[in-house]
C-alpha angles and dihedrals in degrees: 000000000000119000114259116254116268119241112224119188114201118207127209093232088059088062094049148286113315145178132217122224129193112244110160119215126213114264123227113265116257141072094294097053091211123193117246107276093024117118125211094273090058095250131110148148099241110023111176110232130207092247139090122201120213123186115220091236097045127066093208123097121219125208115236115230133187133214107205128179125157110338098329131083136179124205120214147157131224104246111182092327096314131100114249113189134218110224091229134353097255101014093176089296120152111237109219119207100224139026108204103187 
């Protein structure tokens, strides 16, 4: 029997130092003011967050997304078509007010 495939989780800090910037997104219209990707229960596979991640060695900003089901969520960016996770949502990162690039 072949070996099962290994699951490898890549983390953003393995790629390089980074900063998080606040870049609010528009909420869906309605009484719940849901984030894009968030369903009425508040959960979702790709919930758009109000943050952008910028690596110190790259000029491009990456939107932070969340996958949230039950009482657990993981935060990640799309790095060249792959999910790259943040270890925690605010892992001692400094949230900068403005991204000027």
